[in-house]
C-alpha positions in Angstrom: 32.8 3.7 28.6 33.7 6.0 31.4 36.4 5.8 34.0 35.7 4.7 37.6 37.8 7.5 39.0 35.6 10.1 37.3 32.4 8.9 39.0 30.8 10.8 41.9 30.9 10.6 44.8 34.6 10.2 44.1 35.7 8.8 47.4 32.8 6.3 47.5 33.8 4.9 44.1 37.5 5.0 45.0 36.8 2.7 47.9 34.5 0.5 45.9 37.2 0.1 43.3 39.8 -0.9 46.0 37.4 -3.5 47.4 36.8 -4.8 43.9 40.5 -5.6 43.6 40.3 -8.0 46.5 38.8 -11.5 46.1 36.0 -11.7 48.7 33.7 -14.7 48.1 31.9 -15.7 51.3 34.2 -17.6 53.7 37.2 -16.1 51.9 37.2 -12.6 53.5 40.5 -12.5 55.4 42.3 -10.2 52.8 39.4 -7.8 52.5 38.8 -7.8 56.2 42.5 -6.8 56.7 42.1 -4.1 54.1 39.1 -2.5 55.9 40.9 -2.8 59.2 43.9 -1.1 57.7 41.8 1.9 56.5 40.5 2.4 60.0 43.9 2.2 61.6 45.4 4.6 59.0 42.6 7.1 59.8 43.7 6.9 63.5 40.3 5.5 64.6 39.5 2.8 67.1 39.4 -0.4 65.0 38.3 -3.9 66.1 38.6 -7.1 64.1 37.0 -10.1 65.8 37.7 -13.8 65.5 35.3 -14.2 62.5 36.8 -11.2 60.7 34.0 -8.7 61.3 35.4 -5.2 61.5 34.1 -2.3 63.7 35.6 1.1 63.3 34.6 3.9 65.6 34.6 7.7 64.9 33.9 10.1 67.8 31.1 12.6 67.6 31.7 16.1 66.2 31.2 19.2 68.2 27.6 19.7 69.3 26.8 16.0 68.9 28.6 14.7 72.0 25.4 13.9 73.9 23.5 12.4 70.9 22.8 8.7 70.7 25.4 6.8 68.7 24.7 5.4 65.2 25.9 2.3 63.4 26.4 2.2 59.6 26.3 -1.5 58.6 27.1 -3.6 55.5 28.8 -6.9 54.7 32.1 -7.4 53.0 31.5 -10.7 51.1 29.8 -11.1 47.7 28.1 -13.8 45.7 30.6 -15.1 43.2 28.8 -16.1 40.0 30.1 -15.8 36.4 29.1 -16.4 32.8 29.5 -19.9 31.4 32.3 -18.8 29.1 34.2 -16.7 31.7 37.6 -17.9 32.9 37.5 -15.5 35.9 39.1 -17.0 39.0 37.3 -15.6 42.1 40.1 -16.9 44.4 42.7 -14.5 42.9 41.3 -12.2 40.1 40.1 -8.7 40.8 36.5 -7.9 39.6 36.9 -6.0 36.3 34.7 -2.9 36.7 33.1 -1.3 33.6 30.8 1.7 33.3 28.1 2.2 30.7 26.1 5.4 30.8 24.6 5.5 34.3 25.6 2.0 35.3 28.7 0.3 36.7 28.9 -3.5 36.1 31.5 -6.2 35.9 33.0 -8.1 33.0 31.1 -11.5 33.0 30.8 -11.8 36.7 28.8 -10.6 39.6 29.7 -7.0 40.5 29.8 -7.2 44.3 27.8 -3.9 44.8 25.8 -6.2 47.0 27.2 -5.1 49.5 30.5 -3.5 48.6 28.9 -0.2 48.0 27.7 0.0 51.6 31.3 -0.6 52.8 32.6 2.0 50.4 30.1 4.6 51.7 31.0 3.8 55.3 34.7 4.2 54.7 34.1 7.5 52.8 32.2 8.9 55.7 34.8 7.8 58.2 37.6 9.7 56.3 35.5 12.9 55.8 36.3 15.3 58.6 33.9 18.0 57.2 30.8 16.0 58.2 28.7 16.7 61.3 27.6 13.5 63.2 27.1 11.7 66.5 29.4 8.8 67.5 29.7 6.5 64.5 30.4 2.8 64.4 31.0 1.3 61.0 30.2 -2.4 61.3 31.2 -4.6 58.3 30.3 -8.3 58.7 31.4 -11.5 57.0 29.6 -14.4 55.2 26.3 -12.6 54.9 25.5 -14.2 51.6 25.7 -17.8 53.0 24.6 -18.3 56.6 25.2 -14.8 58.1 28.0 -16.2 60.2 29.5 -12.8 60.9 26.3 -11.3 62.3 25.4 -14.5 64.1 28.8 -14.7 65.8 29.1 -11.0 66.6 29.5 -10.3 70.3 26.4 -9.2 72.2 28.3 -6.4 74.0 30.5 -4.8 71.4 28.2 -2.3 69.8 27.5 1.0 71.5 25.1 2.8 69.2 21.3 2.5 69.4 20.4 3.4 65.8 21.4 1.1 63.0 21.5 2.1 59.3 21.8 -1.0 57.2 22.8 -0.1 53.6 22.0 -3.5 52.1 18.8 -2.8 50.2 18.6 -2.5 46.4 16.0 0.0 45.5 16.3 3.7 46.0 13.3 5.4 47.5 12.3 2.3 49.5 12.8 2.2 53.2 12.9 -1.4 54.5 11.5 -2.0 58.0 11.3 -5.8 58.1 12.7 -8.9 56.3 12.4 -12.6 56.1 14.1 -15.3 58.2 15.1 -18.6 56.8 17.0 -21.8 56.9 18.8 -24.3 54.6 17.4 -27.9 54.3 20.0 -30.3 53.0 18.8 -33.7 51.7 21.1 -36.6 51.3 20.2 -39.5 49.0 22.4 -42.6 49.5 24.0 -43.7 46.3 23.8 -47.3 45.0 25.6 -48.3 41.8 25.3 -51.3 39.5 27.2 -52.7 36.5 25.7 -52.2 33.1 26.6 -53.1 29.5 25.5 -51.9 26.1 24.8 -48.4 27.3 26.2 -45.1 25.9 26.6 -41.9 27.9 24.7 -38.7 27.1 25.1 -35.3 28.7 22.1 -32.9 28.9 23.0 -29.3 29.9 20.7 -26.4 30.6 22.3 -23.0 30.5 21.5 -19.3 29.8 18.8 -18.8 32.5 18.6 -15.5 34.2 18.7 -16.8 37.8 18.6 -14.1 40.4 18.3 -13.5 44.1 16.4 -16.3 45.7 14.5 -13.9 47.9 14.0 -10.6 46.1 13.4 -12.2 42.7 11.7 -15.5 43.6 8.3 -14.1 42.6 9.5 -13.3 39.0 8.8 -15.6 36.1 12.2 -17.1 36.0 13.1 -20.7 35.3 14.8 -22.9 37.9 17.3 -25.0 36.0 17.1 -27.9 38.4 13.3 -28.1 38.0 13.4 -27.7 34.3 16.0 -30.4 33.9 14.0 -32.8 36.1 10.9 -32.2 33.9 13.0 -33.2 30.8 14.2 -36.4 32.5 10.6 -37.3 33.5 9.4 -37.0 30.0 12.3 -39.0 28.5 11.7 -41.8 31.0 8.0 -42.1 29.9 9.1 -44.4 27.0 12.9 -44.7 27.0 15.0 -46.7 29.4 17.7 -44.3 30.7 20.0 -44.7 33.7 21.4 -41.9 35.9 25.2 -41.4 36.0 25.4 -38.0 37.7 23.5 -34.7 38.1 24.7 -31.3 39.2 22.9 -27.9 39.2 23.1 -24.5 41.0 26.0 -23.1 42.9 24.6 -20.9 45.7 21.6 -21.4 48.0 21.0 -17.6 47.7 20.7 -17.7 43.9 18.0 -19.2 41.7 20.0 -21.9 39.7 20.9 -20.9 36.2 22.7 -24.0 35.0 22.2 -27.8 35.5 23.9 -30.8 33.9 22.8 -34.4 34.0 24.7 -37.4 32.5 22.6 -40.4 31.6 23.1 -43.8 30.0 21.0 -44.9 27.1 20.9 -48.4 25.6 22.7 -48.4 22.3 19.6 -49.7 20.4 17.6 -46.8 21.8 20.0 -44.1 20.8 18.1 -43.2 17.6 14.8 -43.0 19.5 16.4 -41.0 22.3 17.9 -38.4 19.9 14.6 -37.9 18.3 12.8 -37.6 21.6 15.3 -35.2 23.2 15.3 -32.9 20.1 11.5 -32.7 20.4 11.7 -32.0 24.1 14.4 -29.4 23.6 12.4 -27.5 21.1 9.2 -27.6 23.2 11.1 -26.5 26.4 12.8 -23.6 24.7 9.5 -22.5 23.1 7.7 -22.8 26.5 10.2 -20.5 28.2 11.1 -18.1 25.3 9.0 -15.2 26.6 10.6 -15.3 30.1 13.9 -17.0 29.5 14.9 -16.0 26.0 18.6 -17.1 26.4 17.7 -20.6 27.6 19.8 -23.2 25.7 19.9 -27.0 26.0 23.1 -28.7 24.9 23.2 -32.5 24.1 26.6 -34.1 24.1 27.6 -37.7 23.4 29.9 -39.3 26.1 31.9 -42.5 26.3 30.4 -45.9 26.8 29.2 -46.6 30.3 29.9 -49.6 32.5 28.4 -48.4 35.8 25.3 -46.3 36.7 23.2 -45.4 39.7 20.3 -47.8 40.4 16.7 -47.1 39.3 15.8 -46.7 43.0 18.2 -43.8 43.3 17.1 -42.3 40.0 13.4 -42.6 41.1 14.2 -40.8 44.4 16.0 -37.9 42.6 13.1 -37.5 40.2 10.5 -37.6 42.9 12.2 -35.0 45.2 13.1 -32.6 42.4 9.5 -32.8 41.3 7.7 -32.5 44.7 9.9 -30.3 46.8 8.4 -26.8 46.6 10.3 -24.1 44.7 9.1 -20.6 44.2 6.5 -18.6 46.1 4.8 -20.6 48.9 2.5 -17.9 50.5 1.8 -14.2 50.1 1.0 -11.8 52.9 -2.8 -12.1 53.7 -3.0 -8.3 54.1 -1.0 -7.5 50.9 -1.0 -10.1 48.1 1.8 -8.1 46.3 4.3 -9.1 49.0 5.8 -12.6 49.3 5.5 -14.0 52.7 7.3 -17.3 52.2 9.2 -19.1 49.5 11.5 -22.1 48.7 14.4 -22.2 46.3 15.4 -25.6 45.0 18.9 -24.3 44.9 21.6 -27.0 44.5 21.9 -30.6 43.5 25.2 -32.4 43.3 26.5 -36.0 43.1 29.4 -37.5 44.9 30.5 -41.1 45.5 28.4 -41.9 48.5 25.4 -39.5 48.2 23.4 -37.1 46.1 22.8 -33.8 47.9 19.9 -31.5 47.3 19.9 -28.1 49.1 16.7 -26.1 49.6 16.7 -22.5 50.8 13.5 -21.5 52.6 12.4 -18.0 53.7 9.5 -16.4 55.5 8.7 -13.2 57.4 6.6 -15.4 59.7 8.2 -18.0 61.9 5.0 -20.0 62.0 4.7 -20.1 58.2 8.4 -21.0 57.9 7.7 -24.1 60.0 4.8 -24.9 57.8 7.0 -24.7 54.8 9.6 -26.9 56.5 6.9 -29.4 57.2 5.9 -29.6 53.6 9.5 -30.1 52.4 10.1 -32.8 55.1 6.9 -34.6 54.2 8.2 -35.1 50.6 11.6 -36.2 51.9 10.1 -38.7 54.2 8.4 -40.5 51.3 11.9 -41.7 50.3 14.9 -43.2 52.0 16.7 -39.9 52.0 17.9 -38.1 55.1 17.9 -34.4 55.8 19.4 -31.8 58.1 18.6 -28.2 58.8 21.3 -25.5 59.2 22.0 -21.8 58.5 18.9 -20.6 60.4 18.6 -16.8 60.6 15.8 -14.8 62.3 13.1 -12.7 60.7 13.2 -8.9 61.3 9.7 -8.0 62.5 8.2 -4.7 61.6 8.5 -2.1 64.4 5.3 0.0 64.6 7.0 2.7 66.6 10.3 3.9 65.1 11.6 7.5 65.5 14.4 6.6 63.1 12.0 5.5 60.4 9.8 8.5 60.8 12.8 10.9 60.4 14.2 8.9 57.4 10.8 9.1 55.6 10.4 12.8 56.3 14.0 13.6 55.2 13.7 11.8 51.9 10.6 13.7 50.9 12.2 16.9 51.9 15.4 16.2 49.9 13.9 14.7 46.8 10.3 16.0 46.6 8.6 12.6 46.7 7.5 10.2 49.3 9.7 7.3 50.3 8.0 3.9 50.3 8.1 2.0 53.6 8.0 -1.8 53.2 8.9 -5.3 54.4 11.0 -7.4 52.0 11.4 -11.1 51.3 15.2 -11.1 51.4 17.1 -12.1 54.5 18.8 -9.2 56.1 21.2 -9.2 59.0 18.9 -6.7 60.8 17.0 -9.6 62.3 20.1 -11.0 63.9 21.1 -7.6 65.3 17.7 -7.0 66.7 17.8 -10.3 68.5 21.2 -9.5 70.0 20.5 -5.8 70.7 16.8 -5.5 71.3 17.1 -1.7 72.0 18.3 -1.0 68.4 16.1 1.1 66.1 16.9 -0.2 62.6 16.2 0.8 59.0 17.6 -0.4 55.7 18.0 1.4 52.4 20.4 1.6 49.5 20.9 2.6 45.8 19.3 1.1 42.8 20.8 -2.3 41.9 19.6 -4.8 39.3 20.1 -8.6 38.8 22.1 -9.0 41.9 23.6 -12.5 42.5 24.0 -12.9 38.7 26.7 -11.9 36.2 24.3 -9.2 34.9 24.4 -7.3 38.3 24.7 -3.6 37.8 24.6 -0.5 40.0 23.2 2.9 39.2 25.9 5.7 39.6 23.4 8.5 39.9 21.3 6.6 42.5 24.5 5.9 44.5 25.3 9.6 44.5 21.7 10.5 45.7 21.8 7.7 48.3 25.1 8.8 49.7 23.9 12.4 50.0 20.9 11.1 51.8 23.0 9.0 54.2 25.2 12.0 55.0 22.3 14.3 55.7 20.4 11.6 57.7 23.5 11.2 59.9 23.6 15.0 60.4 19.9 15.1 61.4 20.4 12.3 64.0 21.4 14.7 66.8 
């Protein structure tokens, strides 16, 4: 295990470590925003913190670059806060515990926050380095990107001065992103109805150990959705055993494929033996079915107290129907390139409270038309029930720009520096670039970043050597933008 302070580039990892000490889940960014602001002020640079805690730090051009068009280095300060089932980490107060292993840096049982803390760290390192040659620089660090992109959406339309934006929020070195998906969140509300019962015992069925992952970048991979798998188990049990629903919960973030789900059901006392036999068969069959793609899947059955009240069969039927028919996974692929996902849906969250059961579905598409078709499909299924729905968190797609001087230069420079061609692509994740392009149509935008793996999961890790190469590339690209 190496030490963080020994990693290169030293100042990039210094700032990354400082950021990792500050809790920064989405919507809880005040402390980290204040830290970024303080760095700008201590460097003697013009620093702006707006009312949603976005931070902009400006560094004047160096000699010879005074007449060059300004550039914007952009990343977001929040992170997805996920942890292993046995972790007692408290994201509201505990620092992320950084660890290094060979070429990788990762956290101890939690998400790392390299998405997108490494971009912020690179930007701060550039701002403090007075040896670099560059045009006017604006470092733009936004809030709540991982939820509804609130920071970008509420950014003023007249605050940025640069015309070339370098988004450092991509996760594969050697890939230049030139377009991304738009999306929205569909929230379903099923009214709850309860009734008194007698002679029933409570049983908890818990799914855990799934890999999960980014609901855009990894939606095409053969990974299980805990909400869907749990629903399949419930459907099979109900084929010949009378069970009643007490509560159901699964998933924690709409931007993450759900890894864990728990349902509590009531079983007639005289059916307990039959239930236990059935659930053990289902458990074995399900684990066998997923063992090649989800080898850590585990299903835990726990006996609970006796039950006096459950949800009605009508509510249970509605939950089963919607979890079964709402699309999840890839919806369409690009007609011109079947290897690229065009649209997808993530059956992300289900939770039970006193008056309603909530299902949250995250949809994405690089085509506005296809996104509306996907919405129509989801709504059709909802309308077969008495559930209601609302749509929020919409963010625009970033359409590919066929004429981009910035892209052409970036591709040429990468090949010159590293001796291999850089791939140019459109991705299925949502990037803030689409929001910035809507607000500032004149912007020429690209996105790139170092190698990261399993983002939005506790297995998230960042390549140190790739970070070093990407930082050198960023510095040289800035130098060439004269």
